[in-house]
C-alpha positions as CSV (number, residue, x, y, z in Angstrom):
1,X,0.0,0.0,0.0
2,X,1.4,3.3,-1.0
3,X,0.3,6.4,0.8
4,X,1.4,10.0,0.4
5,X,0.9,13.0,2.7
6,X,1.4,16.7,2.0
7,X,2.2,18.8,5.1
8,X,1.5,21.9,3.1
9,X,-2.0,20.8,2.1
10,X,-3.8,22.4,5.0
11,X,-5.6,19.1,5.7
12,X,-4.4,17.3,8.9
13,X,-2.0,14.5,8.1
14,X,-4.1,11.9,10.0
15,X,-7.1,12.9,7.9
16,X,-5.0,12.5,4.7
17,X,-3.9,9.1,5.8
18,X,-7.5,8.0,6.7
19,X,-8.9,9.3,3.4
20,X,-6.4,7.3,1.4
21,X,-7.0,4.1,3.4
22,X,-10.7,4.6,3.0
23,X,-10.3,5.0,-0.8
24,X,-8.0,2.0,-1.0
25,X,-10.7,-0.2,0.7
26,X,-13.5,1.5,-1.4
27,X,-11.7,0.8,-4.6
28,X,-10.8,-2.8,-3.7
29,X,-7.0,-2.2,-3.5
30,X,-7.4,-3.3,0.1
31,X,-9.7,-6.2,0.9
32,X,-11.1,-7.6,4.1
33,X,-8.4,-9.4,6.0
34,X,-5.6,-7.5,4.4
35,X,-2.9,-6.4,6.9
36,X,-1.8,-2.8,7.0
37,X,1.8,-1.8,7.7
38,X,2.6,-1.4,11.4
39,X,1.8,2.1,12.5
40,X,5.4,2.7,13.4
41,X,6.6,1.6,10.0
42,X,4.0,3.6,8.2
43,X,4.9,6.7,10.3
44,X,8.6,6.3,9.5
45,X,7.8,5.8,5.8
46,X,5.6,8.9,5.6
47,X,7.8,10.9,8.0
48,X,5.0,11.7,10.4
49,X,4.5,11.2,14.1
50,X,3.5,7.6,15.1
51,X,0.5,9.0,17.0
52,X,-0.8,10.6,13.8
53,X,-0.9,7.2,12.2
54,X,-2.3,5.5,15.3
55,X,-5.1,8.1,15.5
56,X,-6.0,7.5,11.8
57,X,-6.1,3.8,12.4
58,X,-8.2,4.3,15.6
59,X,-10.7,6.5,13.7
60,X,-11.0,4.0,10.9
61,X,-11.5,1.2,13.5
62,X,-14.2,3.3,15.2
63,X,-15.9,3.5,11.7
64,X,-15.7,-0.3,11.4
65,X,-13.3,-0.2,8.5
66,X,-10.2,-1.5,10.3
67,X,-9.7,-4.1,13.1
68,X,-6.7,-3.5,15.3
69,X,-5.4,-6.6,17.2
70,X,-3.0,-6.1,20.0
71,X,0.3,-7.8,19.1
72,X,-0.9,-9.0,15.7
73,X,-1.5,-5.9,13.7
74,X,-4.1,-3.8,11.9
75,X,-6.4,-5.4,9.3
76,X,-9.2,-4.4,7.0
77,X,-12.3,-5.4,8.9
78,X,-14.5,-8.3,7.7
79,X,-17.4,-6.9,5.7
80,X,-15.4,-3.8,4.6
81,X,-15.2,-3.9,0.9
82,X,-15.4,-2.1,-2.4
83,X,-18.1,0.6,-2.7
84,X,-20.7,0.6,-5.3
85,X,-19.7,2.3,-8.5
86,X,-21.8,5.3,-7.5
87,X,-20.2,5.6,-4.1
88,X,-16.8,5.2,-5.5
89,X,-17.5,7.9,-8.1
90,X,-18.6,10.2,-5.3
91,X,-15.3,9.5,-3.4
92,X,-13.3,10.2,-6.5
93,X,-15.3,13.4,-7.1
94,X,-14.4,14.5,-3.6
95,X,-10.7,14.0,-4.3
96,X,-11.1,15.9,-7.7
97,X,-12.9,18.8,-6.0
98,X,-10.0,19.2,-3.5
99,X,-7.5,19.0,-6.4
100,X,-9.5,21.6,-8.4
101,X,-9.6,23.9,-5.4
102,X,-5.8,23.6,-5.0
103,X,-5.3,24.3,-8.7
104,X,-7.8,27.1,-9.1
105,X,-5.3,29.8,-8.4
106,X,-2.7,28.4,-10.8
107,X,-2.5,29.5,-14.4
108,X,-3.0,26.1,-15.9
109,X,-4.9,25.1,-18.9
110,X,-7.7,22.7,-18.0
111,X,-6.9,20.5,-21.0
112,X,-3.3,20.2,-19.8
113,X,-4.5,19.2,-16.3
114,X,-6.8,16.6,-17.8
115,X,-3.9,15.1,-19.8
116,X,-1.8,14.9,-16.6
117,X,-4.6,13.3,-14.7
118,X,-5.2,10.7,-17.4
119,X,-1.5,10.0,-17.8
120,X,-1.0,9.5,-14.1
121,X,-4.1,7.2,-13.9
122,X,-2.7,5.1,-16.8
123,X,0.7,5.0,-15.1
124,X,-0.9,3.8,-11.8
125,X,-3.0,1.2,-13.6
126,X,0.1,-0.2,-15.4
127,X,2.0,-0.3,-12.1
128,X,-0.9,-2.1,-10.4
129,X,-1.1,-4.6,-13.2
130,X,2.6,-5.2,-12.9
131,X,2.1,-6.0,-9.2
132,X,3.9,-2.9,-7.7
């Protein structure tokens, strides 16, 4: 599982982490029973405080999306699974709205942004098919 955080985003890092895990489950990239990285390992990888990751995990556990087992790890909860196409579309739309807000002040051609988004999506799909 590959997550990214942006400390300059204005959105708390734990919220960014939780959103990305939610989307990974919603899209089927994470399935029920899948184990997440240890909170300490993920914190080190993302260069964030351990407690930030722990809080994101705890919030997702309270939502019923994750199951944290002392000494065993953190897993996607049984019953948590891909969203319907409509719900997934809504989740993607939310991400795109935030991106659009971020880019609104930039002097970018919408066609160029569209090309970048499509190219990045194709790259990610190729990487996923290749097992990365």
